[in-house]
C-alpha positions in Angstrom: -6.3 -12.9 6.3 -6.9 -15.9 7.7 -3.9 -17.7 6.5 -2.0 -14.9 8.4 -4.0 -15.3 11.4 -3.4 -19.1 11.5 0.2 -18.6 10.6 0.6 -16.9 14.1 -1.7 -19.0 16.0 0.1 -21.9 15.3 3.5 -20.1 16.4 2.3 -20.4 19.9 2.9 -24.2 20.3 6.2 -23.8 18.7 7.3 -21.1 21.4 6.5 -23.6 24.1 10.1 -24.9 23.3 13.1 -23.3 24.6 15.0 -24.4 21.7 12.9 -22.7 19.1 14.0 -18.8 20.3 15.4 -18.1 17.3 13.1 -20.2 15.3 10.1 -17.9 16.3 12.0 -14.9 15.2 12.8 -16.3 11.9 9.4 -17.1 11.3 8.4 -13.7 12.2 10.3 -12.4 9.5 9.3 -14.9 7.1 5.4 -14.0 7.8 6.5 -10.0 7.2 7.9 -10.7 4.1 4.9 -12.8 3.3 2.5 -10.0 4.1 4.3 -7.4 1.7 4.1 -10.0 -1.1 -0.1 -9.5 -0.3 0.1 -5.8 -0.3 -2.3 -3.7 -2.0 -2.4 -0.1 -3.1 -6.5 -0.1 -2.8 -7.2 2.2 -0.3 -10.6 0.8 0.1 -11.2 -2.1 2.2 -10.1 -5.4 0.7 -9.7 -9.1 1.6 -12.8 -8.8 3.8 -13.9 -11.9 5.6 -16.2 -12.4 8.7 -14.9 -10.0 10.9 -11.2 -9.1 9.6 -10.7 -7.0 6.5 -7.7 -4.2 5.5 -7.3 -1.1 3.6 -3.6 1.0 3.4 -3.9 2.0 7.1 -4.2 -1.0 9.0 -1.6 -2.6 6.6 0.9 -0.4 7.4 0.5 -0.7 10.8 0.5 -4.5 11.0 3.4 -5.1 8.9 5.1 -2.3 11.7 3.9 -4.9 14.3 5.5 -8.1 12.9 8.5 -5.9 11.9 9.1 -4.7 15.8 7.8 -8.1 17.2 11.0 -9.7 15.4 13.4 -6.9 16.4 12.0 -7.6 20.0 13.1 -11.2 20.1 16.6 -10.1 18.6 17.3 -7.6 21.1 16.2 -9.7 24.1 19.4 -11.8 24.0 20.0 -11.4 27.9 16.9 -13.3 28.2 17.7 -16.1 26.2 21.5 -16.0 27.6 20.3 -16.0 31.6 17.7 -18.4 30.9 14.8 -16.4 32.1 11.7 -18.3 31.1 12.9 -18.1 27.6 9.3 -20.1 26.6 6.6 -18.0 28.6 8.3 -14.8 27.1 8.3 -15.7 23.6 4.7 -17.1 24.2 3.7 -13.5 25.7 5.5 -11.9 22.0 3.5 -14.3 20.0 0.1 -13.7 22.0 0.6 -9.8 22.2 1.3 -9.9 18.4 -2.0 -12.1 17.8 -4.2 -9.5 19.6 -2.2 -6.7 17.7 -2.8 -8.2 14.3 -6.4 -8.7 15.3 -6.8 -5.0 16.5 -6.0 -3.4 13.5 -7.6 -6.0 11.1 -10.8 -5.7 12.8 -13.6 -4.2 10.7 -16.2 -4.6 14.0 -15.5 -2.2 16.4 -16.6 -4.0 18.9 -14.0 -6.5 18.2 -11.2 -3.6 17.8 -12.4 -2.7 21.0 -12.0 -6.3 22.8 -8.0 -6.6 20.9 -7.4 -3.5 21.9 -7.8 -4.2 25.6 -6.3 -7.7 25.6 -3.2 -6.6 24.1 -2.9 -4.7 27.5 -2.2 -7.9 29.3 0.8 -9.7 27.7 2.3 -6.2 28.1 1.4 -6.2 31.7 2.7 -9.7 32.1 6.3 -8.4 30.2 6.4 -5.4 32.6 5.9 -7.7 36.0 7.6 -10.6 34.8 10.8 -9.3 33.1 11.3 -5.6 34.4 13.9 -4.6 36.0 13.4 -2.9 39.3 10.5 -3.7 42.1 8.6 -0.5 41.3 7.4 -2.2 38.0 4.5 -3.3 40.0 3.5 0.4 40.7 4.3 1.0 36.9 1.9 -2.2 35.9 -1.0 -1.1 37.9 -0.3 2.8 36.8 -0.4 1.3 32.7 -3.7 -1.0 34.1 -5.8 1.4 35.5 -5.2 4.6 33.5 -6.2 2.1 30.5 -9.3 0.5 31.9 -10.7 3.5 33.5 -10.9 5.0 30.3 -12.3 2.1 28.2 -15.3 1.8 30.1 -17.2 4.7 28.3 -15.8 3.5 25.0 -17.6 0.4 25.6 -20.9 1.7 26.6 -20.5 3.9 23.4 -20.1 1.0 21.2 -23.7 -0.6 22.6 -25.2 3.0 21.7 -23.8 2.9 18.4 -25.1 -0.3 18.0 -28.4 0.2 20.0 -28.9 3.2 17.5 -27.0 2.7 14.4 -27.9 -1.1 14.2 -24.3 -2.3 13.1 -20.7 -2.3 14.0 -18.9 -2.1 11.0 -16.3 0.6 10.9 -16.2 1.1 7.1 -19.9 2.3 7.2 -19.1 5.3 9.7 -18.5 7.6 6.8 -21.9 7.6 5.8 -23.2 8.7 9.7 -22.7 10.9 12.6 -23.9 11.2 16.1 -24.7 14.4 17.4 -24.8 13.7 21.1 -21.4 15.2 23.3 -21.0 12.6 26.2 -20.7 10.1 23.2 -17.9 12.4 21.7 -15.8 12.1 24.5 -16.4 8.8 25.7 -15.4 7.5 22.2 -12.3 9.7 22.3 -10.8 9.5 25.6 -9.9 5.5 25.6 -8.0 6.7 22.7 -6.3 9.9 24.0 -5.2 8.1 27.3 -3.4 5.2 24.9 -1.8 7.8 22.8 -0.9 9.3 25.6 -2.4 13.1 25.8 -0.7 15.5 27.7 -2.5 15.3 31.2 -3.2 11.6 30.7 0.5 10.6 30.6 1.6 9.4 33.6 1.6 5.9 33.2 3.8 5.9 30.0 6.9 7.1 31.4 6.6 4.9 34.4 6.1 1.8 32.3 8.9 2.7 29.9 11.4 3.1 32.8 10.5 -0.4 34.5 9.8 -2.4 31.2 12.3 -4.9 29.9 13.8 -3.9 26.4 10.8 -6.0 24.4 8.3 -4.2 26.8 9.9 -0.6 25.8 9.9 -1.3 22.3 6.4 -2.7 21.8 5.0 0.3 24.0 6.9 3.1 21.9 6.7 0.9 18.9 3.2 -0.4 18.5 0.7 0.5 21.4 0.7 4.0 21.1 -0.1 3.7 18.1 -3.2 1.9 18.7 -4.9 5.4 20.2 -3.9 6.9 16.9 -5.5 4.3 14.8 -8.7 4.3 16.8 -9.0 7.8 16.6 -8.7 7.6 13.1 -11.3 5.0 12.6 -14.0 6.7 14.7 -14.0 10.2 14.1 -16.3 9.8 10.6 -18.6 9.4 13.2 -17.7 12.5 15.3 -17.3 14.9 12.9 -19.9 17.6 13.9 -18.7 17.7 17.7 -15.4 17.3 16.3 -15.3 20.7 14.5 -16.6 22.4 18.0 -14.6 21.0 20.6 -11.3 19.8 19.0 -9.5 23.1 19.6 -9.5 22.4 23.3 -7.9 19.2 22.8 -5.4 20.6 20.1 -4.1 23.4 22.4 -3.7 20.7 25.3 -1.5 18.9 23.4 0.7 21.3 21.7 1.0 23.1 25.1 1.9 19.8 26.9 4.4 19.2 24.2 6.5 22.1 25.1 6.2 21.3 28.9 7.3 17.7 28.1 10.0 19.1 26.2 11.1 20.9 29.3 10.9 17.9 31.3 13.0 15.8 28.9 16.0 18.5 29.3 16.2 17.8 32.9 16.4 13.8 32.8 19.5 12.1 33.6 17.8 8.6 32.7 18.1 7.7 28.9 14.9 5.5 28.7 12.9 8.2 30.8 14.0 11.1 28.4 13.3 8.8 25.1 9.9 7.9 26.8 9.5 11.7 27.6 10.0 12.6 23.9 7.4 10.0 22.9 4.9 12.1 24.5 6.1 15.2 22.7 5.9 13.6 19.8 2.7 12.0 20.1 1.2 15.4 21.2 2.1 16.8 17.2 0.4 13.8 16.1 -2.8 14.3 17.9 -2.9 18.3 16.9 -2.6 17.3 13.4 -4.9 14.7 13.6 -7.7 16.8 15.2 -7.2 19.4 12.6 -9.2 17.0 10.2 -7.5 18.1 7.4 -5.6 15.8 4.4 -2.6 16.9 5.4 -3.3 16.5 9.2 -4.3 13.0 8.7 -2.0 11.4 6.6 0.9 13.4 8.3 -0.5 11.7 11.9 -0.1 8.4 10.0 3.2 8.8 8.9 4.8 10.6 11.7 3.1 7.4 14.2 4.8 5.0 11.8 8.5 6.7 11.7 8.1 7.2 15.7 7.7 3.7 16.1 10.8 2.5 14.0 12.7 5.5 15.4 11.7 5.5 19.2 12.3 1.9 19.1 15.5 1.6 17.7 16.3 4.4 20.9 15.0 2.4 23.1 17.5 -0.8 21.9 20.4 2.0 22.0 19.8 2.8 25.6 19.4 -1.2 26.8 22.6 -2.0 24.8 24.4 0.7 27.3 22.5 -0.6 30.3 23.7 -4.4 29.4 27.3 -3.1 29.3 27.3 -0.5 32.4 24.4 -1.8 34.3 23.2 1.7 34.6 21.2 4.0 32.4 22.2 7.3 34.1 23.9 9.6 31.4 26.2 10.4 34.1 27.7 7.3 34.2 27.3 6.2 30.4 29.2 9.7 29.3 32.3 9.0 27.1 31.3 6.2 25.3 32.9 7.6 22.0 36.0 6.4 23.5 34.9 2.9 23.9 32.1 2.3 21.0 32.8 4.9 18.4 30.8 2.5 15.9 27.8 2.3 18.3 28.1 6.1 18.7 27.5 6.5 14.8 24.0 4.4 15.5 23.3 7.0 18.4 23.9 9.9 16.1 21.6 8.5 13.1 18.6 8.0 15.5 19.2 10.9 17.5 19.0 12.6 13.9 16.1 10.5 13.4 14.1 11.4 16.4 14.8 15.3 15.9 13.2 14.8 12.4 16.2 15.1 10.2 16.4 14.8 6.3 16.1 12.0 5.0 14.2 10.6 7.8 9.8 9.7 7.5 9.9 11.9 10.6 11.0 15.1 8.4 8.1 14.1 5.8 5.5 13.6 9.1 6.4 16.7 10.8 6.1 19.2 7.5 2.2 17.7 6.9 1.6 18.3 10.4 3.0 21.8 10.4 1.2 22.7 7.6 -2.0 21.1 9.0 -1.8 23.0 12.4 -0.9 26.4 11.0 -3.6 26.1 8.5 -5.9 25.3 11.6 -4.4 28.4 13.3 -1.6 30.9 12.6 -0.9 31.2 16.1 -0.1 28.0 16.9 3.1 28.4 15.1 4.7 29.8 18.4 4.5 26.6 20.4 5.3 24.5 16.8 8.5 26.5 16.6 9.0 25.8 20.2 8.3 22.2 20.2 10.5 21.8 17.0 13.1 23.8 18.6 13.3 21.5 21.8 13.0 18.3 19.8 16.3 19.0 18.5 17.5 20.2 21.7 16.8 17.5 24.2 17.8 14.8 21.1 21.1 16.8 20.9 21.4 16.5 24.7 20.7 12.8 24.7 23.6 12.5 22.1 26.5 14.9 23.8 25.8 13.8 27.4 25.9 10.0 26.5 28.9 9.6 23.8 30.9 13.0 24.6 32.9 14.3 28.0 35.1 12.1 30.1 34.6 8.2 30.8 33.1 7.4 34.4 36.2 6.1 36.2 34.6 3.0 37.5 34.5 1.4 33.7 37.3 -1.0 34.0 36.0 -3.6 31.8 33.8 -3.8 28.8 32.5 -6.2 25.9 32.2 -5.4 22.1 29.2 -4.6 20.1 27.6 -8.1 18.5 26.7 -7.9 14.7 23.1 -9.2 16.0 23.1 -5.8 17.7 24.2 -4.0 14.6 21.5 -5.9 12.7 19.0 -4.6 15.1 19.7 -1.0 14.7 19.8 -1.5 10.8 16.7 -2.9 10.7 15.3 0.1 12.6 17.0 2.9 10.8 17.0 1.7 7.3 13.0 1.4 6.5 13.0 4.9 8.4 14.8 6.1 6.1 14.1 4.2 2.8 10.0 4.8 3.2 10.3 8.5 2.5 11.2 7.3 -0.9 8.0 5.9 -1.2 6.0 8.2 0.7 2.4 7.7 -1.3 2.4 4.8 0.9 1.5 7.2 4.0 -0.9 9.7 1.8 -3.1 7.5 -0.1 -5.1 5.5 2.6 -6.9 8.5 3.0 -9.0 9.2 -0.6 
């Protein structure tokens, strides 16, 4: 694992030269294929060093991180074209990737907490430095204080673990359980905010709307998954209280998923709609994860991977429309089928993925989560059917309102889609649809 770590570290000085913009992206693609070569189907921890180790769960998320980071550079052509502090931009992306890599591969829970919090800093600078509107300052403060407020109890809980159990290694948690309610709540609350759970989700739409395309992609693709990953790692310690109190958080997530779906149907801003749909999807992921069933845990991991690719691709599409029209309003972006029929095809494919149409990985994840939640309580079928129905409704609303209809009369000039943009969309869509053929990767980590 250290060889990958050192490769990312040595990319930092390379990124400080403006001329190396595309070279860093090519190195990240190379790094990802290099990591796939070391892929192991062993569901135990392996490649353990002093503080790094991996299993299938962390492997999948690290590969997703490197993939999304390379696509972020590919989709940020305007930063390069306008010469908008390119070297700092690439430096922040590589630094963020370093923190994500260390977060997912840390086997010490204190180091995981440290890198989990550190990933906030480059994201904040991305929003503040390359965001679109003055409101990005408010969005950055929301992002910072929501996360930090919830994370302090987690830090105290980690000290409590060390004081009582005298170890911090995650893979020994399977054989221990801590019986203390405040400990249970403080361990999971930071991850609920990061996912985000309904009622602590307000930072997410603000951060998405104000972030540049790279910021939106990393937020939707990876940073929301840190919350789910943290929950999957700490719940072995919390089985006893989880069985008693999880019903409350499952109920909040399912009701929240329905309410957020209604909010999605009111949105005019494309980015805002995609951001709120992320909250609805994460509500289902959280509900399935908290049921503690095999279907629920593996389905939550599957849907996290699928959502990372699908939502990131939709943010890329919204940014492509924004670069051409200079507006994200669906009132102005309507009728795009007349101008860019080939881009409408990609809108259709990714909106279909967002509503969990076959053969996307979203379908596999949602079927697993439906199984687990209905097994947990048959009454939840009402809320689940509403979430599934409205998921299709707002995806169709996004597609039809932005592609169909009469052209906005002020659109006089336009430029065509570049091959680079088609490649970005293809690299989001292809793994999303091909991974369902190898679904054992998403289910074997739990054995």
